[in-house]
C-alpha positions as CSV (number, residue, x, y, z in Angstrom):
1,X,-2.8,52.6,-29.7
2,X,-2.3,50.7,-26.5
3,X,-0.9,47.1,-26.4
4,X,-3.0,46.4,-23.3
5,X,-5.4,43.4,-23.4
6,X,-9.1,43.7,-23.0
7,X,-8.7,42.9,-19.3
8,X,-5.8,45.3,-19.1
9,X,-7.8,48.2,-20.6
10,X,-10.7,47.4,-18.3
11,X,-8.5,47.5,-15.2
12,X,-6.9,50.8,-16.5
13,X,-10.2,52.5,-16.9
14,X,-11.4,51.2,-13.5
15,X,-8.2,52.6,-12.0
16,X,-8.8,56.0,-13.6
17,X,-12.4,56.1,-12.3
18,X,-11.2,55.2,-8.8
19,X,-9.0,58.3,-8.8
20,X,-12.0,60.6,-9.5
21,X,-13.1,62.8,-6.6
22,X,-16.2,64.9,-5.9
23,X,-16.0,68.5,-4.7
24,X,-16.2,67.2,-1.2
25,X,-13.2,64.9,-1.8
26,X,-15.2,61.6,-1.9
27,X,-14.4,58.9,-4.4
28,X,-17.2,57.2,-6.4
29,X,-17.1,54.2,-4.2
30,X,-17.3,56.4,-1.0
31,X,-20.3,58.1,-2.6
32,X,-22.0,54.7,-2.8
33,X,-21.7,54.5,-6.6
34,X,-21.6,51.0,-8.2
35,X,-19.7,51.1,-11.5
36,X,-19.4,48.6,-14.3
37,X,-16.9,48.9,-17.2
38,X,-17.3,47.1,-20.5
39,X,-14.6,47.1,-23.1
40,X,-15.2,46.5,-26.8
41,X,-12.0,47.0,-28.8
42,X,-11.0,50.6,-28.2
43,X,-14.4,51.6,-26.8
44,X,-15.3,51.8,-23.2
45,X,-18.9,51.7,-21.8
46,X,-19.4,52.7,-18.2
47,X,-22.5,52.2,-16.1
48,X,-22.7,54.2,-12.9
49,X,-25.5,53.2,-10.6
50,X,-26.3,55.7,-7.8
51,X,-28.8,53.4,-6.1
52,X,-31.7,55.4,-4.7
53,X,-29.8,58.7,-4.4
54,X,-30.2,60.9,-7.5
55,X,-27.3,63.3,-7.8
56,X,-28.1,66.9,-8.8
57,X,-25.1,67.0,-11.2
58,X,-25.6,63.8,-13.1
59,X,-24.6,65.3,-16.4
60,X,-21.4,66.8,-15.0
61,X,-20.5,63.4,-13.4
62,X,-21.1,61.6,-16.7
63,X,-18.9,64.0,-18.6
64,X,-16.1,63.7,-16.0
65,X,-16.2,60.0,-16.1
66,X,-16.1,59.9,-19.9
67,X,-13.1,62.3,-19.9
68,X,-11.3,60.0,-17.4
69,X,-11.9,57.0,-19.6
70,X,-10.8,58.8,-22.8
71,X,-7.6,59.8,-21.0
72,X,-6.7,56.1,-20.7
73,X,-4.2,54.9,-23.2
74,X,-5.9,52.7,-25.8
75,X,-9.4,54.1,-25.4
76,X,-10.7,56.3,-28.2
77,X,-14.5,56.2,-27.5
78,X,-16.2,56.4,-24.1
79,X,-19.9,56.3,-23.2
80,X,-21.1,56.7,-19.6
81,X,-24.6,55.9,-18.5
82,X,-25.7,57.3,-15.1
83,X,-28.7,55.6,-13.4
84,X,-30.5,56.1,-10.2
85,X,-33.7,54.6,-8.7
86,X,-36.3,57.2,-7.7
87,X,-37.0,56.9,-4.0
88,X,-40.6,55.9,-3.3
89,X,-42.9,58.8,-2.4
90,X,-44.2,59.0,1.1
91,X,-47.3,56.9,1.6
92,X,-50.5,59.0,1.2
93,X,-52.9,59.4,4.0
94,X,-55.6,56.8,4.0
95,X,-58.7,57.7,2.0
96,X,-62.0,56.0,1.3
97,X,-60.9,55.0,-2.2
98,X,-59.3,51.6,-2.4
99,X,-55.9,51.3,-4.1
100,X,-56.0,50.4,-7.7
101,X,-55.1,46.7,-8.2
102,X,-52.6,45.7,-10.9
103,X,-54.1,44.2,-14.0
104,X,-55.0,40.5,-13.9
105,X,-53.5,38.4,-16.6
106,X,-56.1,37.3,-19.1
107,X,-55.9,34.1,-21.2
108,X,-55.1,34.7,-24.9
109,X,-57.8,32.9,-26.9
110,X,-56.6,29.7,-28.3
111,X,-53.1,29.8,-26.7
112,X,-52.4,27.0,-24.1
113,X,-49.0,28.0,-22.9
114,X,-46.7,31.1,-23.0
115,X,-43.0,30.7,-22.5
116,X,-40.9,33.9,-22.1
117,X,-37.3,33.7,-23.3
118,X,-35.4,36.4,-21.5
119,X,-31.9,37.7,-20.6
120,X,-30.6,40.3,-18.3
121,X,-28.5,42.0,-21.1
122,X,-28.4,42.1,-24.9
123,X,-26.0,40.3,-27.2
124,X,-26.3,36.8,-25.6
125,X,-28.1,35.2,-28.5
126,X,-31.5,35.2,-26.9
127,X,-33.5,35.8,-30.1
128,X,-31.6,33.1,-32.0
129,X,-32.3,30.8,-29.1
130,X,-36.0,31.7,-29.1
131,X,-36.6,30.9,-32.8
132,X,-34.6,27.6,-32.7
133,X,-36.4,26.4,-29.6
134,X,-39.7,27.3,-31.2
135,X,-38.8,25.2,-34.3
136,X,-37.6,22.3,-32.1
137,X,-41.0,22.4,-30.3
138,X,-42.8,22.5,-33.7
139,X,-40.9,19.3,-34.7
140,X,-42.5,17.6,-31.6
141,X,-45.8,18.1,-33.3
142,X,-46.9,21.2,-31.4
143,X,-48.6,24.2,-32.9
144,X,-46.1,27.0,-32.1
145,X,-45.9,30.8,-32.4
146,X,-43.1,33.3,-31.8
147,X,-43.8,36.8,-30.6
148,X,-41.0,39.4,-30.8
149,X,-41.5,41.6,-27.8
150,X,-38.4,43.8,-28.4
151,X,-40.1,47.0,-29.5
152,X,-36.8,49.0,-29.9
153,X,-34.8,46.3,-31.6
154,X,-37.0,43.7,-33.4
155,X,-35.0,40.9,-34.9
156,X,-37.6,38.4,-35.8
157,X,-38.1,39.6,-39.4
158,X,-34.4,38.9,-40.2
159,X,-34.1,35.7,-38.2
160,X,-37.2,34.2,-39.9
161,X,-36.5,35.7,-43.4
162,X,-39.8,37.6,-43.5
163,X,-40.2,41.2,-44.7
164,X,-43.9,41.3,-45.6
165,X,-46.7,43.2,-43.9
166,X,-49.3,41.2,-42.1
167,X,-53.0,41.3,-43.1
168,X,-55.5,42.9,-40.8
169,X,-59.0,41.4,-40.7
170,X,-61.8,42.9,-38.6
171,X,-59.1,44.9,-36.7
172,X,-57.3,41.7,-35.8
173,X,-53.7,41.3,-37.0
174,X,-53.1,38.0,-38.8
175,X,-49.7,36.5,-37.9
176,X,-47.3,35.6,-40.7
177,X,-46.4,32.0,-41.0
178,X,-42.7,31.2,-41.6
179,X,-41.0,27.8,-41.3
180,X,-44.3,26.3,-40.1
181,X,-44.8,28.6,-37.1
182,X,-46.8,31.8,-36.6
183,X,-44.6,34.9,-36.1
184,X,-45.4,38.5,-35.2
185,X,-43.1,41.5,-34.6
186,X,-43.4,45.2,-34.4
187,X,-40.8,45.0,-37.2
188,X,-43.5,43.9,-39.6
189,X,-45.5,47.0,-38.8
190,X,-42.9,49.8,-38.9
191,X,-39.8,50.6,-40.9
192,X,-37.1,48.6,-39.2
193,X,-34.4,51.0,-40.5
194,X,-35.9,53.8,-38.5
195,X,-35.3,54.2,-34.7
196,X,-38.3,53.7,-32.4
197,X,-38.5,56.6,-30.1
198,X,-41.4,55.8,-27.7
199,X,-42.0,56.5,-24.1
200,X,-43.2,53.8,-21.6
201,X,-47.0,54.1,-22.2
202,X,-46.7,53.7,-25.9
203,X,-44.2,50.8,-25.5
204,X,-46.7,49.1,-23.2
205,X,-49.5,49.7,-25.6
206,X,-47.5,48.1,-28.5
207,X,-46.8,45.1,-26.3
208,X,-50.5,44.7,-25.4
209,X,-51.4,44.9,-29.1
210,X,-48.9,42.2,-30.1
211,X,-50.5,40.0,-27.4
212,X,-54.2,40.8,-27.6
213,X,-54.8,42.0,-31.2
214,X,-53.1,39.2,-33.0
215,X,-55.0,36.0,-34.1
216,X,-52.5,33.7,-32.4
217,X,-54.8,30.7,-31.8
218,X,-54.9,27.8,-32.0
219,X,-51.4,27.3,-30.4
220,X,-50.0,24.8,-28.0
221,X,-47.1,27.2,-27.2
222,X,-46.4,30.9,-27.8
223,X,-42.7,31.6,-27.4
224,X,-42.1,35.3,-26.4
225,X,-38.7,36.7,-27.3
226,X,-38.4,39.3,-24.6
227,X,-36.2,42.4,-24.9
228,X,-33.1,42.4,-22.6
229,X,-33.4,43.9,-19.2
230,X,-36.2,44.3,-16.7
231,X,-38.3,47.2,-17.9
232,X,-41.8,48.2,-19.1
233,X,-42.2,45.3,-21.6
234,X,-41.4,42.7,-19.0
235,X,-43.8,44.2,-16.5
236,X,-46.6,44.5,-19.2
237,X,-46.1,40.9,-20.2
238,X,-46.4,39.6,-16.7
239,X,-49.5,41.7,-16.0
240,X,-51.3,41.0,-19.3
241,X,-50.7,37.3,-20.0
242,X,-50.5,34.2,-17.8
243,X,-47.0,33.0,-18.4
244,X,-46.3,29.2,-18.0
245,X,-42.7,30.1,-17.2
246,X,-39.5,31.9,-18.2
247,X,-36.3,30.7,-19.7
248,X,-33.2,32.7,-19.0
249,X,-30.4,32.8,-21.6
250,X,-26.9,33.8,-20.7
251,X,-23.3,33.5,-22.0
252,X,-20.7,32.0,-19.6
253,X,-19.2,35.5,-18.9
254,X,-19.4,36.8,-15.3
255,X,-21.0,40.1,-16.5
256,X,-23.7,38.3,-18.5
257,X,-24.4,36.0,-15.5
258,X,-24.8,38.9,-13.1
259,X,-27.5,40.4,-15.4
260,X,-29.1,37.0,-15.9
261,X,-29.5,36.7,-12.1
262,X,-31.3,40.1,-12.1
263,X,-33.7,38.8,-14.9
264,X,-34.3,35.6,-13.0
265,X,-35.0,37.5,-9.8
266,X,-37.5,39.8,-11.5
267,X,-39.6,36.9,-12.7
268,X,-39.5,35.2,-9.3
269,X,-40.6,38.4,-7.7
270,X,-43.7,38.4,-9.8
271,X,-44.3,34.7,-9.2
272,X,-43.5,33.5,-12.7
273,X,-41.9,30.0,-12.6
274,X,-38.4,29.7,-13.9
275,X,-38.2,26.8,-16.3
276,X,-34.4,26.9,-16.5
277,X,-31.2,28.6,-17.7
278,X,-29.5,28.1,-21.0
279,X,-25.8,28.8,-21.5
280,X,-25.4,30.2,-25.1
281,X,-22.0,30.4,-26.8
282,X,-21.0,27.8,-24.3
283,X,-18.0,26.6,-26.3
284,X,-16.5,27.6,-29.7
285,X,-16.3,24.9,-32.3
286,X,-13.7,25.5,-35.0
287,X,-15.4,25.0,-38.4
288,X,-12.1,23.8,-39.9
289,X,-10.7,21.3,-37.4
290,X,-13.7,20.8,-35.1
291,X,-11.6,21.7,-32.1
292,X,-13.4,23.2,-29.0
293,X,-12.3,26.3,-27.1
294,X,-14.0,28.1,-24.2
295,X,-13.7,31.7,-25.4
296,X,-16.2,33.2,-23.0
297,X,-15.5,30.8,-20.2
298,X,-17.5,27.6,-19.5
299,X,-19.9,26.2,-17.0
300,X,-20.9,29.6,-15.4
301,X,-24.6,29.2,-16.2
302,X,-24.7,25.7,-14.8
303,X,-23.1,26.8,-11.6
304,X,-25.5,29.8,-11.4
305,X,-28.5,27.5,-11.9
306,X,-27.3,25.3,-9.0
307,X,-26.8,28.3,-6.8
308,X,-30.3,29.7,-7.6
309,X,-32.1,26.3,-7.4
310,X,-33.3,26.1,-10.9
311,X,-32.7,23.7,-13.8
312,X,-29.8,24.0,-16.2
313,X,-31.4,23.3,-19.5
314,X,-28.2,22.9,-21.5
315,X,-25.3,24.7,-23.3
316,X,-25.4,25.7,-27.0
317,X,-22.0,26.0,-28.8
318,X,-20.8,29.0,-30.6
319,X,-20.6,28.0,-34.3
320,X,-20.4,29.9,-37.5
321,X,-23.3,28.0,-39.0
322,X,-25.7,29.3,-36.3
323,X,-24.9,32.9,-37.2
324,X,-24.9,32.3,-41.0
325,X,-28.3,30.6,-40.9
326,X,-29.7,33.3,-38.6
327,X,-28.5,36.1,-40.8
328,X,-29.9,34.3,-43.8
329,X,-33.4,34.0,-42.3
330,X,-33.3,30.2,-42.0
331,X,-32.6,29.2,-38.3
332,X,-30.3,26.2,-38.0
333,X,-33.0,23.9,-36.7
334,X,-34.8,24.4,-40.0
335,X,-31.7,24.6,-42.2
336,X,-29.7,21.7,-40.7
337,X,-32.2,19.6,-38.7
338,X,-29.7,16.8,-38.2
339,X,-26.7,18.8,-37.1
340,X,-25.3,18.4,-33.6
341,X,-26.3,22.0,-32.7
342,X,-29.9,21.3,-33.8
343,X,-29.8,18.2,-31.6
344,X,-28.8,20.5,-28.7
345,X,-31.8,22.7,-29.2
346,X,-34.0,19.6,-29.4
347,X,-32.7,18.3,-26.1
348,X,-33.5,21.6,-24.5
349,X,-37.0,21.6,-26.2
350,X,-37.6,18.1,-24.8
351,X,-37.1,19.5,-21.3
352,X,-39.5,22.4,-22.0
353,X,-42.0,20.0,-23.5
354,X,-42.4,18.4,-20.1
355,X,-43.9,21.7,-18.8
356,X,-46.4,22.0,-21.7
357,X,-47.4,18.5,-22.8
358,X,-50.9,17.3,-22.2
């Protein structure tokens, strides 16, 4: 086992990848490939982005990259993901038929405002942030609902401590009420222990069902816990529902902030207002001595917000009680309403309230 640090392992894997050559003698960089290496213990994850050039030997490249990573001292598991964006097809010749317009967002009956809580990548605490902000808005006297839009990894059932099936009346799903707010997730409708293997159209259909076939109203605010990334669900949400705005959640790490920028750019591209950025796991608070440490760095989200011209909503500390209450199905704002961390969520909710009051 290698004694290298996480940063040392990352640099070693990057060095190994830089030495790889194609049959023509080109390095990955010379081929225009953007690579990202993520280290988790003795595991290496590598993302290779070929841009708009799809190589004909993607599988061979993936295998070669994984072998190079595994040959690095200290790495026992390697997983490479190869991506490429399909080049747009040549524009068809003009015809008499008009191009099909994208769907127009339609109001959800009884729902005044919809706030999407999003992130560019997973593992930043977005779902925990979503439910605690929803509870903080509830405590301001608003009628609030939370929709879990993560079809592949629904987390709302566990976070809210609910495992029952919703009722269906006249083909309309009745949301479950937990901690005083309405909640709905695909996790209530399927076996959460079984993987969801759906293609895009079915994922989009499930997202539409959660939006349109659920008796949400009357609500002042519907908080939508978005899946990580910028895929089919995000596009469906923008096309199907008029969003009041989006909140971006990130940790202070550079990699997370890079992905957060992508998520923010996606919403701006489709004209969804950005309500602000939240820095989750901003600092670590020791449960024994109360000391504070910046494990993941600090202040990166605030700086990103300044650079991108949007509001920094606040930083939420990393504390064991947040995780314990989330795992137990009672979010910290409900379990410890007077705690300093709950106060942080309420301060952020106060800023969001300015966008939805009245």
